[in-house]
C-alpha positions in Angstrom: 1.7 5.7 -16.6 -0.3 7.4 -19.4 -0.5 11.1 -19.7 -4.3 11.1 -19.6 -4.3 9.1 -16.4 -1.7 11.3 -14.8 -3.7 14.4 -15.7 -7.0 13.1 -14.6 -6.0 11.7 -11.2 -3.1 13.8 -9.8 -3.9 12.6 -6.2 -3.4 9.0 -7.2 -0.2 9.9 -9.1 1.1 11.7 -6.0 0.4 8.6 -3.9 2.0 6.2 -6.4 5.1 8.4 -6.5 5.6 8.0 -2.7 5.1 4.3 -2.5 8.4 2.5 -2.1 8.6 -1.2 -1.5 11.7 -3.3 -1.7 12.0 -6.4 -3.9 12.2 -8.5 -0.7 8.9 -6.9 0.6 7.1 -7.6 -2.7 8.5 -11.1 -3.1 7.7 -11.9 0.5 4.1 -10.8 0.0 3.8 -13.0 -3.1 5.3 -15.9 -1.2 2.8 -15.5 1.7 -0.1 -15.4 -0.7 1.1 -18.6 -2.4 2.0 -20.5 0.7 -1.1 -19.6 2.6 -3.4 -19.6 -0.4 -4.8 -16.1 0.5 -5.5 -13.1 -1.6 -3.6 -9.9 -1.9 -6.1 -8.1 0.3 -5.2 -10.3 3.3 -1.5 -9.8 2.9 -1.9 -6.1 2.2 -4.0 -5.7 5.5 -1.3 -7.6 7.4 1.4 -5.4 5.9 -0.5 -2.2 6.8 -1.0 -3.4 10.4 2.7 -4.4 10.8 4.3 -1.5 9.0 2.5 1.8 9.8 5.8 3.6 9.8 6.2 2.7 6.2 2.8 3.5 4.7 2.0 6.5 6.8 4.7 8.4 4.9 2.8 7.8 1.7 -0.5 9.4 2.7 -1.7 12.6 4.3 -2.2 12.4 8.1 -6.0 12.5 7.8 -6.0 9.5 5.5 -3.5 7.7 7.7 -5.9 8.1 10.7 -8.8 6.7 8.7 -6.8 3.7 7.5 -5.5 3.1 11.1 -9.1 3.1 12.4 -10.2 0.8 9.6 -7.4 -1.7 10.4 -8.6 -2.2 14.0 
């Protein structure tokens, strides 16, 4: 990550620092996209719906509430 980016977008940097995905999760997502011929947005939405306990640790509670509402 470049210094100018980190300095200009500290909220995004804070988010990126919290995101933790295992190699299995990443590889599984890529495999789903290839097998089903769907884009990352489809697989990402499915991940968010299936794993709220994971991603809610990455964002403030107000953001988590908005994302949860948008996923319904």
